[in-house]
BARO-489963 format. One record per residue (C-alpha): residue number from 1; residue in three letters; x, y, z. Coordinates in steps of 0.02 Angstrom, whole numbers. Layout:
<atoms>
ATOM   seq   type        X        Y        Z
ATOM   NUM    ALA        X        Y        Z
...
</atoms>
This chain:
<atoms>
ATOM   seq   type        X        Y        Z
ATOM     1    MET     6191    12559     5210
ATOM     2    ARG     6154    12532     5008
ATOM     3    CYS     6279    12639     4961
ATOM     4    PHE     6430    12541     5030
ATOM     5    PRO     6424    12388     4897
ATOM     6    ALA     6438    12530     4773
ATOM     7    LEU     6581    12622     4873
ATOM     8    LEU     6653    12449     4873
ATOM     9    ALA     6658    12420     4702
ATOM    10    VAL     6730    12609     4650
ATOM    11    VAL     6862    12576     4766
ATOM    12    ALA     6911    12391     4670
ATOM    13    ALA     6904    12466     4506
ATOM    14    LEU     7010    12592     4563
ATOM    15    ILE     7140    12475     4636
ATOM    16    CYS     7132    12355     4472
ATOM    17    ALA     7185    12524     4373
ATOM    18    ASN     7343    12561     4486
ATOM    19    GLY     7386    12372     4439
ATOM    20    ASN     7329    12287     4584
ATOM    21    ALA     7439    12410     4668
ATOM    22    THR     7472    12369     4883
ATOM    23    GLN     7430    12471     5011
ATOM    24    ASP     7579    12609     4986
ATOM    25    ASN     7566    12585     4794
ATOM    26    ARG     7721    12446     4764
ATOM    27    PRO     7723    12317     4705
ATOM    28    LEU     7659    12403     4541
ATOM    29    ARG     7603    12309     4390
ATOM    30    GLY     7514    12359     4235
ATOM    31    ALA     7486    12543     4159
ATOM    32    ALA     7557    12599     4345
ATOM    33    LEU     7716    12495     4336
ATOM    34    ASP     7733    12570     4138
ATOM    35    HIS     7696    12738     4203
ATOM    36    ARG     7829    12743     4345
ATOM    37    ILE     7988    12661     4259
ATOM    38    GLU     7953    12798     4116
ATOM    39    ALA     7944    12937     4218
ATOM    40    LEU     8113    12842     4323
ATOM    41    MET     8197    12841     4171
ATOM    42    LYS     8144    13025     4111
ATOM    43    ALA     8202    13071     4267
ATOM    44    ALA     8383    12988     4281
ATOM    45    GLN     8422    13021     4091
ATOM    46    VAL     8428    12839     4053
ATOM    47    PRO     8382    12824     3862
ATOM    48    GLY     8317    12656     3839
ATOM    49    LEU     8273    12481     3958
ATOM    50    ALA     8217    12317     3959
ATOM    51    LEU     8097    12228     4120
ATOM    52    ALA     8055    12050     4137
ATOM    53    LEU     7961    11987     4271
ATOM    54    ILE     7939    11823     4352
ATOM    55    GLU     7825    11759     4450
ATOM    56    ASN     7821    11569     4520
ATOM    57    GLY     7949    11544     4407
ATOM    58    GLN     7860    11586     4251
ATOM    59    VAL     7893    11739     4162
ATOM    60    THR     7721    11862     4177
ATOM    61    TYR     7789    12033     4117
ATOM    62    LEU     7912    12080     3977
ATOM    63    LYS     7936    12253     3903
ATOM    64    ALA     8030    12371     3842
ATOM    65    TYR     8045    12551     3875
ATOM    66    GLY     8121    12704     3772
ATOM    67    GLU     8267    12690     3611
ATOM    68    ARG     8383    12561     3581
ATOM    69    ASP     8473    12710     3474
ATOM    70    VAL     8420    12897     3512
ATOM    71    ALA     8481    12990     3356
ATOM    72    ARG     8375    12870     3225
ATOM    73    HIS     8229    12856     3367
ATOM    74    LEU     8258    12665     3350
ATOM    75    PRO     8131    12581     3504
ATOM    76    LEU     8234    12462     3605
ATOM    77    GLN     8137    12306     3588
ATOM    78    THR     8084    12133     3676
ATOM    79    ASP     8215    12056     3548
ATOM    80    THR     8346    12188     3541
ATOM    81    VAL     8512    12122     3573
ATOM    82    MET     8577    12190     3729
ATOM    83    TYR     8773    12145     3807
ATOM    84    ALA     8746    12044     3952
ATOM    85    ALA     8884    12092     4042
ATOM    86    SER     8935    12009     4201
ATOM    87    LEU     8767    11919     4195
ATOM    88    THR     8849    11784     4078
ATOM    89    LYS     8935    11745     4251
ATOM    90    ALA     8779    11670     4330
ATOM    91    ALA     8738    11564     4176
ATOM    92    PHE     8915    11505     4165
ATOM    93    SER     8896    11461     4340
ATOM    94    TYR     8746    11374     4319
ATOM    95    SER     8837    11294     4170
ATOM    96    ALA     8962    11222     4269
ATOM    97    MET     8844    11153     4407
ATOM    98    MET     8770    11060     4262
ATOM    99    LEU     8943    10986     4216
ATOM   100    VAL     8945    10946     4437
ATOM   101    ASP     8796    10855     4396
ATOM   102    GLU     8900    10740     4248
ATOM   103    GLY     9028    10728     4324
ATOM   104    LYS     9137    10820     4240
ATOM   105    LEU     9202    10956     4375
ATOM   106    ASP     9223    10902     4541
ATOM   107    LEU     9213    11099     4636
ATOM   108    ASP     9339    11038     4770
ATOM   109    ARG     9497    10970     4684
ATOM   110    SER     9638    11095     4644
ATOM   111    ILE     9636    11155     4507
ATOM   112    ALA     9815    11085     4484
ATOM   113    SER     9746    10904     4451
ATOM   114    ASP     9632    10939     4303
ATOM   115    LEU     9782    11031     4212
ATOM   116    PRO     9913    10932     4119
ATOM   117    LYS    10046    11054     4147
ATOM   118    PRO    10073    11176     4284
ATOM   119    LEU     9974    11347     4267
ATOM   120    PRO    10102    11440     4264
ATOM   121    ASP    10180    11348     4115
ATOM   122    TYR    10053    11438     4014
ATOM   123    PRO    10087    11616     3936
ATOM   124    LYS     9926    11687     4010
ATOM   125    TYR     9970    11645     4193
ATOM   126    ALA    10165    11645     4192
ATOM   127    ASP    10155    11769     4327
ATOM   128    LEU    10118    11657     4461
ATOM   129    ALA    10270    11571     4420
ATOM   130    ASN    10345    11620     4585
ATOM   131    ASP    10168    11576     4690
ATOM   132    PRO    10131    11404     4717
ATOM   133    ARG     9971    11460     4815
ATOM   134    TRP     9881    11427     4634
ATOM   135    ARG     9882    11269     4690
ATOM   136    GLN     9740    11282     4827
ATOM   137    ILE     9633    11374     4701
ATOM   138    THR     9492    11264     4666
ATOM   139    PRO     9341    11287     4562
ATOM   140    ARG     9225    11323     4715
ATOM   141    PHE     9353    11483     4769
ATOM   142    LEU     9321    11538     4580
ATOM   143    LEU     9147    11537     4568
ATOM   144    SER     9116    11611     4741
ATOM   145    HIS     9265    11780     4698
ATOM   146    ARG     9394    11681     4831
ATOM   147    GLY     9532    11641     4711
ATOM   148    GLY     9634    11801     4772
ATOM   149    PHE     9617    11902     4634
ATOM   150    ALA     9578    12063     4596
ATOM   151    ASN     9439    12090     4467
ATOM   152    TYR     9570    12110     4318
ATOM   153    ARG     9765    12112     4309
ATOM   154    TYR     9752    12263     4231
ATOM   155    TRP     9676    12355     4401
ATOM   156    PRO     9801    12304     4534
ATOM   157    PRO     9734    12343     4712
ATOM   158    GLY     9731    12524     4775
ATOM   159    LYS     9808    12600     4580
ATOM   160    ASP     9737    12622     4428
ATOM   161    TYR     9728    12551     4276
ATOM   162    ASP     9897    12474     4217
ATOM   163    PRO     9881    12383     4032
ATOM   164    ASN    10044    12302     4074
ATOM   165    GLY     9977    12254     4234
ATOM   166    LYS    10046    12076     4316
ATOM   167    LEU     9912    11939     4396
ATOM   168    ALA     9943    11907     4564
ATOM   169    ILE     9871    11818     4709
ATOM   170    TYR     9848    11961     4832
ATOM   171    VAL     9754    11865     4969
ATOM   172    ASP     9771    11667     4999
ATOM   173    PRO     9641    11557     4902
ATOM   174    GLY     9479    11525     4985
ATOM   175    THR     9495    11654     5146
ATOM   176    ARG     9406    11819     5090
ATOM   177    TYR     9273    11862     4965
ATOM   178    SER     9358    11988     4806
ATOM   179    TYR     9251    11986     4634
ATOM   180    SER     9375    11930     4508
ATOM   181    GLY     9322    11916     4325
ATOM   182    GLU     9509    11860     4318
ATOM   183    GLY     9440    11708     4423
ATOM   184    ILE     9305    11658     4330
ATOM   185    ASN     9393    11670     4155
ATOM   186    LEU     9513    11560     4256
ATOM   187    LEU     9372    11414     4271
ATOM   188    GLN     9324    11429     4097
ATOM   189    PHE     9540    11400     4055
ATOM   190    VAL     9531    11260     4159
ATOM   191    LEU     9374    11170     4081
ATOM   192    GLU     9438    11207     3920
ATOM   193    HIS     9636    11149     3945
ATOM   194    GLY     9604    11021     4069
ATOM   195    ASN     9438    10950     4054
ATOM   196    GLY     9401    10960     3886
ATOM   197    VAL     9241    11063     3883
ATOM   198    ASP     9216    11184     3752
ATOM   199    VAL     9122    11326     3841
ATOM   200    GLY     9045    11402     3731
ATOM   201    ASP     8992    11270     3629
ATOM   202    TYR     8934    11168     3783
ATOM   203    MET     8837    11326     3858
ATOM   204    ARG     8747    11347     3697
ATOM   205    THR     8654    11180     3696
ATOM   206    HIS     8622    11158     3883
ATOM   207    LEU     8569    11344     3922
ATOM   208    PHE     8526    11436     3763
ATOM   209    THR     8451    11294     3650
ATOM   210    ARG     8370    11222     3799
ATOM   211    PHE     8262    11382     3853
ATOM   212    GLY     8249    11464     3671
ATOM   213    MET     8367    11572     3712
ATOM   214    THR     8382    11589     3513
ATOM   215    ARG     8432    11776     3484
ATOM   216    THR     8583    11747     3628
ATOM   217    ALA     8776    11703     3588
ATOM   218    LEU     8945    11727     3678
ATOM   219    THR     9005    11799     3522
ATOM   220    TRP     8945    11906     3412
ATOM   221    ARG     8833    11855     3277
ATOM   222    ASP     8777    11965     3096
ATOM   223    ASP     8594    11935     3122
ATOM   224    PHE     8586    12028     3290
ATOM   225    ALA     8658    12188     3185
ATOM   226    ALA     8462    12219     3129
ATOM   227    ASN     8418    12247     3295
ATOM   228    VAL     8557    12282     3410
ATOM   229    ALA     8553    12430     3556
ATOM   230    LEU     8704    12556     3552
ATOM   231    GLY     8775    12616     3741
ATOM   232    TYR     8746    12793     3804
ATOM   233    ASP     8863    12843     3948
ATOM   234    GLU     8819    12948     4089
ATOM   235    GLN     8825    13135     3991
ATOM   236    GLY     8718    13032     3852
ATOM   237    LYS     8860    13002     3718
ATOM   238    PRO     8802    12863     3613
ATOM   239    LEU     8937    12699     3618
ATOM   240    PRO     8939    12591     3501
ATOM   241    HIS     8899    12387     3533
ATOM   242    ALA     9056    12301     3543
ATOM   243    HIS     9098    12139     3409
ATOM   244    ARG     9154    12023     3527
ATOM   245    THR     9256    11874     3454
ATOM   246    GLN     9328    11757     3593
ATOM   247    VAL     9204    11690     3722
ATOM   248    ARG     9231    11746     3918
ATOM   249    ALA     9165    11663     4055
ATOM   250    ALA     9154    11846     4131
ATOM   251    GLY     9064    11934     4027
ATOM   252    SER     9045    11912     3824
ATOM   253    MET     8872    11879     3829
ATOM   254    ASP     8752    11973     3713
ATOM   255    THR     8552    11947     3729
ATOM   256    THR     8395    11993     3754
ATOM   257    VAL     8274    12006     3881
ATOM   258    HIS     8160    11873     3821
ATOM   259    ASP     8290    11768     3839
ATOM   260    TYR     8371    11812     3981
ATOM   261    ALA     8204    11796     4060
ATOM   262    GLN     8183    11622     3990
ATOM   263    LEU     8348    11569     4081
ATOM   264    ALA     8318    11679     4244
ATOM   265    ALA     8135    11585     4237
ATOM   266    ALA     8234    11423     4232
ATOM   267    MET     8352    11431     4356
ATOM   268    VAL     8223    11502     4490
ATOM   269    ARG     8124    11324     4428
ATOM   270    GLY     8310    11247     4452
ATOM   271    GLU     8270    11180     4301
ATOM   272    GLY     8433    11055     4218
ATOM   273    LEU     8508    11032     4405
ATOM   274    LYS     8488    10884     4528
ATOM   275    PRO     8407    10962     4698
ATOM   276    ALA     8561    10934     4785
ATOM   277    THR     8676    11020     4646
ATOM   278    TYR     8544    11156     4649
ATOM   279    ALA     8555    11189     4839
ATOM   280    ASN     8749    11194     4838
ATOM   281    TRP     8743    11321     4673
ATOM   282    LEU     8613    11455     4798
ATOM   283    THR     8723    11389     4975
ATOM   284    PRO     8825    11560     5040
ATOM   285    GLU     9004    11495     5040
ATOM   286    ILE     9096    11678     5110
ATOM   287    ARG     9013    11833     5209
ATOM   288    ILE     9031    11995     5138
ATOM   289    HIS     9071    12160     5248
ATOM   290    ASP     9164    12255     5133
ATOM   291    VAL     9064    12440     5142
ATOM   292    GLN     9068    12431     4949
ATOM   293    GLN     9106    12281     4812
ATOM   294    PHE     9211    12395     4721
ATOM   295    PRO     9362    12409     4697
ATOM   296    VAL     9422    12277     4757
ATOM   297    LEU     9530    12230     4915
ATOM   298    THR     9539    12409     4955
ATOM   299    LEU     9388    12464     5047
ATOM   300    PRO     9344    12454     5230
ATOM   301    ALA     9239    12327     5296
ATOM   302    THR     9046    12402     5376
ATOM   303    THR     8922    12305     5475
ATOM   304    ASP     8796    12376     5357
ATOM   305    ASN     8735    12201     5282
ATOM   306    ASP     8765    12094     5439
ATOM   307    GLY     8590    12099     5458
ATOM   308    ILE     8540    12026     5293
ATOM   309    ALA     8672    11893     5302
ATOM   310    LEU     8776    11968     5122
ATOM   311    SER     8877    11849     5063
ATOM   312    TYR     8908    11761     4879
ATOM   313    ALA     8861    11582     4846
ATOM   314    LEU     8943    11476     4656
ATOM   315    GLY     8897    11613     4528
ATOM   316    VAL     8763    11745     4610
ATOM   317    GLY     8771    11846     4788
ATOM   318    ARG     8645    11792     4923
ATOM   319    PHE     8536    11901     5058
ATOM   320    GLN     8396    11861     5180
ATOM   321    SER     8257    11964     5108
ATOM   322    PRO     8106    11998     5224
ATOM   323    GLN     8024    11891     5117
ATOM   324    GLY     8165    11732     5107
ATOM   325    PRO     8336    11714     5031
ATOM   326    ALA     8363    11792     4890
ATOM   327    TRP     8499    11786     4765
ATOM   328    PHE     8561    11903     4630
ATOM   329    LYS     8656    11973     4474
ATOM   330    GLU     8714    12114     4442
ATOM   331    GLY     8810    12160     4245
ATOM   332    HIS     8892    12330     4227
ATOM   333    ASP     8998    12427     4087
ATOM   334    ASP     9000    12565     4010
ATOM   335    GLY     8840    12604     3913
ATOM   336    THR     8754    12432     4003
ATOM   337    ASN     8688    12407     4172
ATOM   338    ASN     8596    12259     4214
ATOM   339    LEU     8524    12154     4350
ATOM   340    LEU     8425    12013     4405
ATOM   341    LEU     8383    11980     4572
ATOM   342    CYS     8263    11820     4626
ATOM   343    LEU     8172    11801     4790
ATOM   344    GLN     8183    11582     4809
ATOM   345    ARG     8020    11558     4924
ATOM   346    SER     7909    11633     4784
ATOM   347    ARG     8007    11572     4637
ATOM   348    THR     7997    11781     4609
ATOM   349    CYS     8119    11885     4474
ATOM   350    MET     8138    12045     4427
ATOM   351    LEU     8248    12069     4293
ATOM   352    VAL     8324    12240     4189
ATOM   353    LEU     8443    12262     4048
ATOM   354    SER     8476    12435     4006
ATOM   355    ASN     8606    12533     3880
ATOM   356    SER     8638    12675     4001
ATOM   357    SER     8780    12698     4131
ATOM   358    ASN     8643    12800     4211
ATOM   359    ALA     8481    12660     4268
ATOM   360    GLU     8587    12586     4416
ATOM   361    SER     8531    12753     4476
ATOM   362    ILE     8330    12700     4479
ATOM   363    PHE     8373    12514     4502
ATOM   364    PRO     8317    12553     4708
ATOM   365    TYR     8173    12618     4639
ATOM   366    LEU     8136    12503     4507
ATOM   367    LEU     8144    12342     4635
ATOM   368    GLN     8030    12428     4771
ATOM   369    SER     7913    12452     4622
ATOM   370    THR     7911    12273     4572
ATOM   371    LEU     7942    12165     4689
ATOM   372    GLY     7904    12267     4866
ATOM   373    LYS     8025    12274     4999
ATOM   374    THR     8180    12175     4986
ATOM   375    CYS     8328    12244     5063
ATOM   376    PHE     8440    12226     4933
ATOM   377    PRO     8635    12306     4958
ATOM   378    TRP     8619    12456     4854
ATOM   379    TYR     8730    12549     4906
ATOM   380    TRP     8881    12391     4913
ATOM   381    ALA     8832    12378     4734
ATOM   382    SER     8855    12568     4707
ATOM   383    TYR     8651    12600     4654
ATOM   384    ILE     8653    12768     4694
ATOM   385    PRO     8489    12843     4675
ATOM   386    TYR     8502    12980     4558
ATOM   387    ASP     8413    13094     4669
ATOM   388    HIS     8534    13064     4815
ATOM   389    PRO     8715    13095     4716
ATOM   390    GLU     8767    13149     4891
ATOM   391    TRP     8796    12978     4912
ATOM   392    ARG     8930    12968     4783
ATOM   393    SER     9056    13087     4891
ATOM   394    PRO     9209    12964     4953
ATOM   395    ALA     9159    13032     5126
ATOM   396    ALA     8989    12961     5103
ATOM   397    ARG     9070    12783     5143
ATOM   398    ALA     9100    12813     5330
ATOM   399    GLN     8919    12843     5363
ATOM   400    PRO     8780    12697     5392
ATOM   401    HIS     8684    12641     5218
ATOM   402    SER     8543    12510     5269
ATOM   403    PRO     8511    12399     5139
ATOM   404    CYS     8326    12424     5207
ATOM   405    GLN     8300    12582     5189
ATOM   406    PRO     8129    12624     5113
ATOM   407    PHE     8159    12718     4948
ATOM   408    GLU     7991    12799     4909
ATOM   409    SER     7977    12873     4722
ATOM   410    PRO     7985    13073     4722
ATOM   411    LEU     7888    13057     4552
</atoms>
């Protein structure tokens, strides 16, 4: 029996060495987490990835892995500028709620009430001249992706890319979820042309400056050039970082994992919003039943996510995890895969920025490793694990895909 305390000490030391792992080795921290991430990146051919963890509303873990430029062997760093893609939308929605607090935005008033002339009178929206349903659209509908639009006019539902695509309202505004960057940009247009708000300047002062996001902007800055990440497609082909010159609320942000982690921590704390407004931001507006998010308005319904009450709030997705209410936002483009997921009750978040089109294939494993069991709707988000390529086929949509399926890392 005298050996028992010594045995306990050895076991405790082993647990600490593995990053305070739980009994099933999740969630991981420290060296154990680093090893898991590096192994997953290698297996899935992800050249670069940056990770932040937020616990109790504070950034507790910030690290970059791999390379920002493979050919020159330049390391990815926590201050490397990366493309935020649609993580821009979450930031924009949070600033829109600040405008609500200031009395400069009414979420439930028709956009027709804010614009000085009818929406179709503006050349960009002339396609809607014969559809009076645009008057039914409100900021609440646009933030919750209920404007009735496709993602962008260039991708009509069920058709290939059309560079001459026309803007159209495909379903009555407010009636169903249909993810739309077009709708987010329309709200930006209304704020700028009807409410006198310079969205780029407003987000800079109310978010970027306020939360110490010194290497974040909605348009390209020349000082980013010395430390910026290239993107890489599925085959590892390098893609240049775009120098965007126009503010787009739907996705023009450049940022770093350090900067966006500061914003994410502020958002999970509710900083900058009145409590009622913050609750409004996170309140589910519409249930989601599509088997996958994309392509919009074309895929069959499913009950796979009914158990987690998958929904959309005012700029972020919502669902019920085993750890309480959760909210999230993804970012996706060629050579860019990003994800922010927050567990509201514990104010715990995982933020991932990557410079690879392959990174989403390890996101289910990263969530399991960092946050434990979340029941994130991985199939709906098209986060098909790299070691299960069979789930990428169109036929797989007819099969059940439980969001609570455990993802045991094969490594």
